N, C-alpha and C positions, 0 to 999 in steps of 0.2 A: 918538450917541457914536461917535467914530472912535478905535479902538485902533490905534496905530501899530506897536507891537512889544511883546515881553516886555522890560521895562526892566531888571529884575533879579530874582534869587531871594534872599530874605532868609534867612540861616542863623543861628540862635541858637547862640552859643558861650559857654562859661564864661570863656574867655580868648582874645582875638585873638592874643596873642603865642604861646600854646601851640598854637593851631590853624592859624596861617597857613602853617607849613612844608609841610603837605600841598598846599596850593593853590599855593604859590610854588616850593618845592623839588621836589616830586614831579610836579605837573602843569605847572610852568613858567609859571604866570600871574604877572603883575606887580601888586603891590599899589600903588595910587596914593596911599597915605597914609591917615591916620585922621582922623576928625572926631567931636567930641562934640556931641550935640544935647541940651543940658541939659533942655529942657522935656519931652523924651521919656525922659530918664534912660538914655541909651544912647551908646556909642561905636561908630562904624561904620568899616569898612574896605572899600573897593571894589576888586574885581579884575576888570578888563574881560575879556570873552570874546566876541570878534567884536563884534557890535552890541549885546550885552547885557552884564550884569555879575553877579558874585556879590557879595553884600553880607554881610559877617560882622558880627554884632550882638552886642555885649557890654554887659551891664547896668552902669550906674554906681551903682546903688542896689539894696539888697535888695528894695525894694517896686516896682521898675520892671517894666514889662511883659515885658521879656526875662527877667528873673530869675524872674518868676512862670511864664512859659512853660516855662523849663528845669526849674523845681521840679515842674511838673505833667507834662510830657511828655519831659523830657530834651533834650539838644542835638539840633539838626536843623533841617530846613526850617521856618521860621516863617511866611513869606508869599511870595506871588508878586505882583510889581508889573507892571502894564501901563502903558506910556506912552500917554497920551491927548493929543489936540491941544488940548482945551478942558475943563479939569477942572470948571469951574463948570457948564458945559452937561451934562457927563457925570453929575454929581451930581444935577442937576435932573431929568434923564431917568430915572435909577435911582429917585429918590424918587417920580416920577410913576407908575412901574411898581410901586410898593409894596415896593421892595427896602429892607430895613432897613440903615441906615448907622451906622457908628461915628462918622464925621465928616460932618456935613451941610454944613460949610464947609471949604475947604482950609486946611491949616496948613503951616508951614515944615518941610521935611525936610532931610536931608543933601544936600550938593552944590548948594544953592540951589533945590531942587525944591519945587514945591507938591504936597502929598500929601493923600490922604484914604483911609480904609479902609472897605470894605464889611463888614458884620457876617457872621461865619462861618455863622450860622444860615441865611443866604440862599444859601450856596454849597456846602452839604453838609460843612461843617466846615473849609473852607479860607479862611484869611485872605487877602483880595484887597486890594491897594493900587492906587490910581490915582495916577499921577505925571505931572506936567506940568513939563517942563524947557525952558529956552531952548536952542535949538541954537546951538552955537558954530562 
């Protein structure tokens, strides 16, 4: 598996509109728009920081994973995503090493990425996302 970089940090927020000002007004980052990923019950907003991004995540449903995360832990960092060159090969390698996965096959994520999550019990409680994106 080849990890290319930290792709983004996912931050769970109750409201993108309420939280974006810190990132845009205080830190001066630019929000590149929002996108709703219906199958994950989430709206995302990306804020580029150099070669990586901050991803604000707002639940679109009370039973969505972000809503459950906030209910349990409050707002804050929900996951770290690593950009990989070949997500299918990365998942196969992790599975061969006995690493528990949430997703054994990639699924569609925001921004046209293919994504998959490693189970937090394999990482000491940190939700790790693998992300493969086409370079533009």
